[in-house]
N, C-alpha and C positions, 0 to 999 in steps of 0.2 A: 504494500500500499504506500502511496506517495506521501502521505501525511497531509496535515492541513497547513496551508501556507496563509499566514494572515495577509489580508489585503490592506494596502496602505489606506489610511482614512482619507476620504475625499475632502475637498475643500468646500463642501456644501452638500446639499441633497443630490443623490444620484438619480439618474433617469430610471424609470420603471423597468425598462429592458435590461439595464445593467443589474439591477436588484434581482430580476427573475433569473438571469444567468448565474448570479452568485448563489441563489436559492437552489437552482437545479444542480449546480456543482456540489453543494453541501449535501443535498439529498442523495445524489449518486454516491458520495463518500460514505454517507450513513448506511446506505444499502449494502455497500461493499464490506464495511465494518461489521455489520449484523450478520452477513453471510460468512465471513471469516470466523466470527465468534461461534456461530452455529456449527461450523465444521470443526473447529477446535474443541468445542464441547462434546461433539459426537465421537471425535478421536479419543478424547480423554475417557469417555464412558466405555468405549470399546476396549481401551487398554486396561481400564480398571476391572472389566469383566474377565478379560484374559488373565490378569494377574490373580484374580480370585480363583479362577479355575486351575491355573498352573501352580500357584504358590499358597493357596488357601487364605489370602489376604490381599487387600488392595491399599493397605495403610503404607504410606511412603517410608516412614521410619522402620517399620517391620521389614519392608522390602530391602531397605539399605542394610539392615543387620543381617538378613538372609544372604544378600550379596556378599558381604564381607566374610561370612562363614563359608560360603561356597568357594570364594577366592582362596581362603586359607586351606580348605580341603584340597583344592586343585594343586596348590603349591606343595602341600605335603605328599600328595600322590605322585606328582612330578619328581620330587626328590626320591621318593621310594623307587619309582621306575628307573631313574638314573642309576641308583645304587644297584639294582637288580641287573641292569645291563653291564655295569662295570664288573660285577661278580661273574657274570657269564663270560665276558671277555678275559678276565683273569683265569677262569677255569680252562677256557680254550687255549690260552697261551701255556698254561701248565701242561695240558695234555699234549700239545705240540712239542714242547720241550722234552717230555718223557718219550715221545715217539722217536725223537732224533737221538736220544742216548742209546748206546748199545746195551743190549740186555746182558745179564750175568753170563750166560752161556756162549755168547759171541766173542769172537777174537777182537782185540783192540787194535 
């Protein structure tokens, strides 16, 4: 939306046609603002319904708390996954090294 630009005050009474144009412009801006408000309210209502279904609440503070918990769980799971991969890699290196060492019965 372009916003309302104040019109410079005229030096006396304006012609009726100028006043009608100003009124029409303001009326159009009002209609646009009302439409934007209605769309925003509908989007908000839709998102609240979705949050209620997905997270059992539409309270913003509860959702923020839930998000922080989910982020913490994700960080923890990511660290655990990284440790698991590092252990697998270490185990594979150990197996490879044992495979390259001559066994007790082989000649050196």
